[in-house]
Legacy VTK file of the C-alpha trace (Angstrom):
# vtk DataFile Version 3.0
C-alpha trace
ASCII
DATASET POLYDATA
POINTS 104 float
-0.240 0.283 -0.112
1.387 3.711 -0.587
1.562 6.167 1.626
-0.475 8.839 -1.052
-3.243 4.874 -0.671
-2.439 5.302 3.822
-2.843 9.401 3.685
-6.410 10.221 2.934
-8.899 12.226 5.975
-11.303 9.996 8.199
-14.530 10.987 10.457
-12.948 10.009 14.049
-15.444 6.871 15.638
-15.113 8.851 19.527
-15.813 11.879 18.974
-16.467 12.224 15.282
-14.782 14.652 14.158
-14.077 15.233 10.934
-9.897 14.587 10.318
-7.192 15.914 7.443
-4.815 14.407 6.193
-0.715 15.941 6.431
1.125 17.111 4.088
4.194 17.017 5.406
5.203 13.323 4.364
3.874 11.619 7.483
-0.210 9.861 7.706
-2.383 10.251 10.754
-3.987 7.141 12.724
-5.736 8.901 15.405
-7.596 11.856 16.424
-5.440 14.729 17.044
-8.630 16.250 19.046
-9.581 13.615 20.982
-6.040 11.500 20.833
-8.619 8.184 19.732
-7.896 6.203 17.073
-9.468 3.129 14.678
-7.769 -0.581 15.364
-7.247 -0.782 11.551
-3.324 -2.053 10.777
-1.422 -5.818 12.281
1.719 -3.958 10.948
2.185 -0.188 10.856
0.191 1.263 7.801
-0.595 -2.477 6.448
-4.884 -1.451 7.113
-5.462 -5.672 7.402
-7.074 -5.600 10.928
-10.054 -7.652 11.400
-11.218 -6.398 14.280
-11.913 -2.452 13.627
-11.960 -1.581 17.788
-12.021 1.593 18.779
-8.215 2.415 19.747
-8.285 4.246 23.274
-5.362 6.903 24.426
-3.914 5.048 27.186
-0.325 7.110 27.894
2.591 8.303 26.387
6.005 7.242 25.660
9.393 8.935 24.431
11.084 7.232 21.919
14.551 8.749 21.620
14.086 7.928 17.438
10.601 8.976 16.883
9.852 11.647 19.846
6.356 11.400 21.424
4.227 8.695 20.710
0.378 8.245 22.138
-0.375 4.709 23.405
-3.385 3.114 22.480
-5.309 0.125 23.174
-7.899 -1.487 21.444
-11.206 -0.981 23.570
-12.389 -4.338 21.564
-9.696 -6.718 21.640
-6.441 -5.248 23.481
-4.235 -5.361 21.562
-1.855 -1.746 22.482
0.207 0.001 19.599
1.991 3.076 19.686
2.386 6.059 17.281
4.028 9.028 16.685
2.200 12.432 18.041
1.335 14.776 15.099
3.516 17.355 15.145
2.506 20.000 12.213
1.392 23.008 11.520
-2.411 21.477 10.226
-4.508 20.121 12.566
-1.732 19.380 15.280
-2.112 16.438 18.358
-4.157 18.335 21.517
-1.408 19.904 23.557
-3.495 19.584 26.496
-4.145 16.367 26.091
-1.045 14.978 25.284
-0.251 16.652 28.756
-2.373 14.707 30.585
-1.767 11.019 29.229
1.790 11.701 30.025
0.747 11.590 34.516
-0.435 9.052 33.470
LINES 1 105
104 0 1 2 3 4 5 6 7 8 9 10 11 12 13 14 15 16 17 18 19 20 21 22 23 24 25 26 27 28 29 30 31 32 33 34 35 36 37 38 39 40 41 42 43 44 45 46 47 48 49 50 51 52 53 54 55 56 57 58 59 60 61 62 63 64 65 66 67 68 69 70 71 72 73 74 75 76 77 78 79 80 81 82 83 84 85 86 87 88 89 90 91 92 93 94 95 96 97 98 99 100 101 102 103
């Protein structure tokens, strides 16, 4: 699957807001407003998960190579995944929510 196909906008399944695709060469897989995601990947970017459950943000961690990452847990199957925090000018991740995650 190409990045152009992966980099699409979506409606957040948690808060319902419309999310724009990123324009900085990366792609977004979580809502910048509520930080929720959807369980769509088995491996990053493959979009092959059959679960499709809501991925709830449960924490924040720092990776020396990737920067800050939101830790998500699927509310349907329990799988835990991490996603890079979106550092961009169009719909950046909600900093206040990230700070709250860091305190968990």
